[in-house]
N, C-alpha and C positions, 0 to 999 in steps of 0.2 A: 267161793272160798278159794278154789284153786287159782283163780285169777289174782287174788290178793297175795297169795304165796308166791306166785310167779313174779309179780311186780316187786315184791319185797326182795326176792332173790336177785333180780336184775339190778335193783338199786344198790344192793350190797356189793355186787360184782363191780359196778361202775365206781363206787367209792373206794373199794380195795385197789382197783387198777389205778385210779388217780393218785392214791397215796403212794403206791410203788413208783409211779412215774416221776414223782418229785425227786426221788433219790438218784435219778439218772442224769440230772442237770449238773454239769461240771463247769465251774467258773475259776479261771486263773487270772490273777493280777500279775503282770510282768513288772520287773524292776525298771525296764527301759521300754517305753512305748514302741510299737511297731511303726516303721516308716510309712507304710501304706496299708490301709484296710484290706483285709483279704478273707475269703471264706473257702479257700481251696487248699489249705494245709491239712494233710492227712497224718494223724498221729494216733497210735493205739487202734488203728483200723477205723477211725472215725474222722469226719470232716470237722475242722475247727474254724470258727468265725472270729477274727481278731480285728479290733479297732482301738486305737490308742493303746492303753496299757491293759486292756481286758480281752481275754479270749474265752470263748464258750464252746461247749460241745455237749453231746448226749452220749453217755457210755452206760454199759450194763454193769454198773457198780453201785454199791450202797454206801460205802465209806471211802474217805480219802486215804489213799495208800502212797507211801513214799515211792514205791516202784513205778507207779503210774506217773507221778510227778516228775521223776527222773527222765522218763521218755519225753514228756512235754518240754522239760527244760533243755534237753538235747536239741530238740527241734526248734523251739521258739526263743530260748534264752532264759536267763535267771528269773525265777519267780519270787514275788513278794508274798503271795498267798495262793493256796490251792484248796478248793472245797468241792465236795460232792454232796448234793442235797444239804442236809444240816450238819455234815461232818467236815471239819477243816483240819489241816495239818497244823501242829503247834510249831513253835520256833525251831526246835530241834529237828523236826521233820522237814521244815523248809530248808534248813542248813544242809541236811543230808541230801535233799533233792537237788540243791544247787551245785553240789560237787560234780554232778554229771554235766553241768553246763559249761564247765571250764575247759 
């Protein structure tokens, strides 16, 4: 019986960890594609991988925030979309974000 409880607890921990990890993926679509693919850009203390008009990273965030988007826009240029896990900035958030890129 103890073994079943231990296995059930371990399975729950893995499931909970996987669910939380999904929220750390950050995807940014740029208005202008990068000239050359790169994975050496550091923004918000994390490495970003960019190819074409898409840049990705992993951050300790659960929701898309304008303040994070602004830092990315300053470093990479104006963005068309910004999402963290299942959370994305709306059009007003994207406009506020891009004011930093000018």
